[in-house]
C-alpha positions in Angstrom: 79.3 -44.6 1.1 77.4 -47.3 2.3 79.3 -50.3 4.1 78.1 -53.8 3.9 77.9 -54.7 7.8 76.3 -58.1 7.5 73.1 -60.5 6.1 70.9 -62.4 7.2 68.2 -65.4 6.0 65.1 -65.4 7.5 62.0 -67.9 6.3 58.3 -65.9 5.9 55.4 -67.9 6.8 55.0 -69.0 3.0 58.1 -71.0 3.2 60.5 -68.4 0.9 63.3 -66.5 2.0 64.1 -63.2 2.4 67.2 -61.6 2.8 68.0 -59.0 4.9 70.6 -56.9 4.9 72.8 -54.5 7.2 74.2 -50.9 5.5 75.6 -48.5 8.6 76.0 -44.9 7.7 77.6 -42.2 9.6 78.3 -43.3 12.8 76.2 -45.6 14.4 73.8 -45.4 12.4 72.5 -48.5 10.3 69.8 -49.7 9.4 68.1 -53.7 8.3 65.8 -54.5 5.5 65.3 -56.9 2.8 67.4 -57.1 0.3 65.4 -56.9 -3.0 61.3 -56.1 -3.2 58.6 -57.5 -1.4 55.5 -59.3 -3.3 52.1 -59.1 -1.5 48.4 -59.7 -2.9 46.0 -56.5 -3.2 43.9 -56.9 -0.8 45.9 -58.6 2.3 48.4 -57.2 3.7 52.6 -57.0 3.8 55.1 -57.2 6.5 58.0 -55.1 6.3 60.9 -56.1 7.9 63.0 -53.8 9.6 65.6 -52.5 12.8 67.9 -50.2 13.4 70.5 -48.6 15.9 71.6 -44.7 16.2 73.9 -42.5 17.6 73.9 -42.7 21.6 73.9 -39.1 22.0 70.6 -39.4 20.4 67.2 -39.5 21.8 65.1 -41.6 19.8 61.2 -40.6 20.6 59.4 -42.0 16.9 60.0 -43.1 13.8 58.3 -41.9 10.6 58.3 -44.0 7.4 58.1 -42.3 3.7 57.0 -43.9 0.7 59.1 -42.6 -2.8 57.7 -40.4 -5.7 60.8 -41.6 -7.4 63.7 -44.1 -6.4 66.4 -42.3 -8.1 66.0 -39.4 -5.5 68.2 -40.4 -1.8 65.4 -39.0 0.5 61.6 -39.1 0.6 61.2 -36.8 3.4 61.8 -33.4 1.4 59.2 -31.2 -0.3 57.4 -33.5 -2.8 59.9 -36.3 -3.2 58.0 -39.2 -1.1 54.2 -39.0 0.7 54.4 -38.7 5.3 52.8 -43.0 5.2 53.3 -43.1 8.9 54.1 -41.0 12.0 54.3 -42.9 15.5 53.8 -39.8 17.1 50.8 -38.5 15.8 48.4 -39.9 12.5 47.8 -36.3 11.3 50.1 -35.5 9.2 49.5 -38.6 6.9 48.1 -39.2 3.6 45.3 -39.9 3.6 45.3 -43.1 1.5 47.6 -44.7 4.5 45.8 -43.5 7.2 44.8 -46.0 9.3 46.7 -49.0 7.2 50.1 -48.8 8.7 50.9 -50.0 12.2 54.2 -50.6 13.6 54.7 -54.7 15.1 56.6 -53.0 17.9 55.2 -49.8 19.7 58.4 -49.3 21.7 60.7 -47.7 19.7 63.7 -48.1 22.5 63.4 -51.3 21.1 64.9 -50.4 18.0 62.4 -52.7 15.6 60.7 -50.2 12.8 59.1 -53.3 11.2 55.7 -52.1 10.0 52.8 -53.3 7.9 51.0 -52.4 6.4 47.1 -53.5 5.0 44.2 -53.5 2.7 46.9 -53.6 0.1 45.9 -51.5 -3.2 48.4 -51.3 -6.4 48.9 -48.0 -5.7 50.9 -49.4 -2.5 53.9 -50.8 -4.9 56.7 -48.3 -4.4 60.0 -47.6 -2.0 59.5 -47.2 1.4 62.4 -44.8 3.4 62.9 -44.7 7.5 63.2 -41.6 9.3 64.5 -41.7 13.0 62.7 -38.2 14.9 64.4 -36.9 19.0 66.4 -35.2 20.3 70.4 -35.0 20.9 71.1 -32.4 23.6 68.0 -30.9 24.5 67.1 -29.7 20.4 64.9 -31.3 18.8 67.0 -34.1 15.6 66.3 -35.9 13.4 68.4 -38.6 11.2 66.9 -40.3 7.4 68.5 -43.6 6.8 68.8 -43.7 2.8 68.3 -47.2 2.2 65.3 -48.5 1.1 62.6 -51.0 1.2 60.9 -51.8 -1.7 57.0 -53.5 -2.2 55.2 -54.6 -5.3 51.4 -55.3 -4.9 50.2 -57.9 -7.0 46.7 -58.9 -8.1 44.6 -61.0 -5.4 45.0 -64.9 -7.2 44.1 -67.0 -3.5 40.8 -68.0 -3.2 39.0 -69.2 -0.1 38.6 -72.2 1.8 36.0 -74.2 1.6 35.6 -76.4 3.8 32.3 -78.8 4.2 31.8 -80.4 7.5 30.6 -84.4 8.4 27.4 -85.2 8.4 25.5 -86.6 11.3 22.0 -87.8 11.8 19.2 -85.1 11.7 21.9 -82.1 10.6 21.6 -79.8 8.2 24.6 -79.4 5.2 27.2 -77.3 7.0 30.1 -75.5 5.4 32.9 -73.3 5.9 34.1 -70.2 3.7 37.9 -69.0 4.9 39.7 -65.6 4.2 42.9 -65.8 2.7 45.2 -64.0 3.8 46.3 -63.3 7.5 46.0 -59.1 8.5 43.9 -57.3 10.9 42.5 -55.2 8.5 39.6 -54.4 7.6 37.0 -57.2 8.4 36.2 -58.4 4.3 32.5 -59.0 3.7 31.8 -62.5 2.5 28.6 -64.0 0.5 27.0 -66.9 -0.3 25.8 -68.3 -3.3 24.3 -70.8 -5.1 22.2 -72.2 -8.0 20.6 -75.7 -8.6 21.2 -76.3 -12.4 18.5 -74.3 -14.8 18.4 -72.7 -12.1 19.5 -68.7 -12.1 22.2 -67.7 -9.2 20.4 -66.7 -5.4 22.3 -65.0 -3.5 22.8 -65.7 0.3 24.1 -63.0 3.4 26.6 -64.4 5.1 25.7 -66.8 7.8 27.8 -66.8 11.6 31.2 -64.6 10.5 34.0 -65.5 12.8 37.0 -63.8 13.5 39.8 -65.6 15.5 42.4 -63.2 16.8 45.3 -65.2 16.1 48.0 -62.7 17.0 48.4 -59.2 17.8 48.5 -58.5 14.0 46.7 -62.2 12.5 43.1 -62.6 12.3 41.1 -65.1 10.8 37.8 -64.2 9.0 35.1 -67.0 8.5 31.7 -67.7 7.7 29.8 -70.5 8.1 26.2 -71.6 5.9 23.4 -74.7 6.1 21.1 -75.2 4.6 19.3 -78.6 4.8 19.9 -81.7 2.2 17.0 -81.9 0.2 18.5 -78.7 -1.1 21.5 -80.7 -2.8 19.6 -84.3 -4.0 20.0 -82.8 -7.6 23.2 -80.7 -7.5 24.0 -77.3 -6.1 26.4 -75.4 -6.8 27.6 -73.6 -4.1 29.7 -69.9 -4.0 31.7 -68.7 -1.8 32.7 -64.2 -2.6 34.7 -62.9 -0.6 34.8 -58.9 -1.1 37.9 -56.7 0.6 38.1 -52.9 0.4 38.7 -51.5 -2.5 36.1 -53.8 -4.1 39.2 -56.2 -4.7 37.0 -60.3 -5.0 38.4 -63.5 -4.3 35.4 -66.8 -4.8 35.9 -69.8 -4.4 32.6 -72.6 -6.0 31.5 -76.5 -5.4 29.4 -78.3 -6.4 27.2 -80.5 -3.8 25.6 -83.2 -4.7 23.4 -85.6 -2.0 20.8 -88.0 -3.3 19.3 -89.3 -0.1 20.7 -89.5 3.4 21.4 -93.8 4.0 20.2 -96.5 1.8 17.5 -96.1 -0.5 13.8 -97.7 0.3 14.6 -99.0 -2.9 18.0 -100.5 -2.1 16.3 -102.7 1.0 13.5 -104.2 -1.3 15.9 -105.5 -4.0 18.6 -106.8 -1.5 15.3 -108.4 0.4 13.6 -109.9 -3.1 17.7 -111.5 -4.3 18.1 -113.0 -0.6 14.7 -114.3 -1.0 15.3 -116.6 -4.6 18.4 -117.2 -3.1 17.3 -119.3 -0.2 13.9 -120.9 -2.3 16.5 -122.3 -4.7 18.4 -123.2 -2.1 15.7 -125.0 -0.9 14.3 -126.9 -3.7 17.8 -127.7 -4.6 18.6 -129.3 -1.3 15.0 -130.8 -1.9 15.3 -132.6 -4.6 19.1 -134.5 -4.0 17.4 -135.1 -1.0 14.3 -137.0 -3.0 16.6 -138.7 -5.0 18.6 -140.7 -2.5 15.2 -141.9 -1.5 14.8 -143.1 -4.5 17.4 -146.6 -4.2 16.0 -149.1 -3.4 18.2 -151.1 -0.5 20.4 -153.6 -1.9 20.9 -151.9 -4.9 23.8 -150.7 -4.2 25.8 -153.8 -3.8 24.2 -154.8 -7.7 27.6 -153.9 -8.8 29.5 -155.9 -7.1 27.0 -159.0 -7.7 27.3 -158.4 -11.5 30.6 -159.0 -11.3 31.3 -162.2 -8.9 28.1 -163.5 -11.5 30.2 -162.7 -14.7 33.7 -164.2 -13.7 34.4 -167.0 -15.6 37.7 -167.7 -14.3 39.1 -171.4 -13.4 38.4 -173.0 -9.6 40.7 -174.9 -8.3 40.4 -176.9 -5.5 42.8 -178.4 -2.9 42.0 -182.7 -2.6 43.4 -184.1 0.3 44.0 -187.3 0.1 44.2 -189.7 2.9 47.1 -191.7 3.0 47.3 -195.6 2.9 
């Protein structure tokens, strides 16, 4: 009978919430695994978070992980009910299909961390996984298998590469960077570039300046750069970055790069100069026309309207006459 001790929430890198449940069996043997299934994409990697406690009398020296052939069976470590996919003490008995693809996040088993990550995922990796502790008790070889299992489901690869066009400066070529999806330290993917102009067939180019960045002990970023002359894109060029993971799992991203000229065209400069000249000429002609019109006005003509009003004014004129006193 399993006893549910506690639940905790942890957040994955993508922001999804994974519920972890701690199940205890006989004595102090407890294991914490994700509730429900863990989903990952083919070609990439998956982390199976796990921790455990054990009986103090059991000196644990190694961890063994099994992939169950049937979820119905309680134990996957018996006969043909499961496949041995990882042994922290030896890889000799590991299934060939998993050999070199499974590793512990924490190699020191005394830390009680049984988390593993699986690289170069395949659709066939979907299934249930079970942990067994191995070591010694009272000087004799002893082991313990947890009945609780973790379920992993591998889907088709839907993530695509990230392609970035770097800013251009005077005298530089066009440079693009393609970053493969996933951040796992598995096999280095093959990154190839393909490009074609309208009306032409694809021309495949090899990866240029493949770069691998070690972000952490288990996380790596793989990218490739491609540089070419601007003239290649003057009529528009379709460029595709294709990433191939082990197992012939492919994903790609395409974009169209079109660049007529670097900087203003000489025709534009000539057009601006001609328009500016025409505007200036029109302004000069208009100014000369106004100046010439004003020069034709004769002196005194500007007073004519006033004089005319005086000449046509027929109003009676009154005068004050002062008579002498007698």
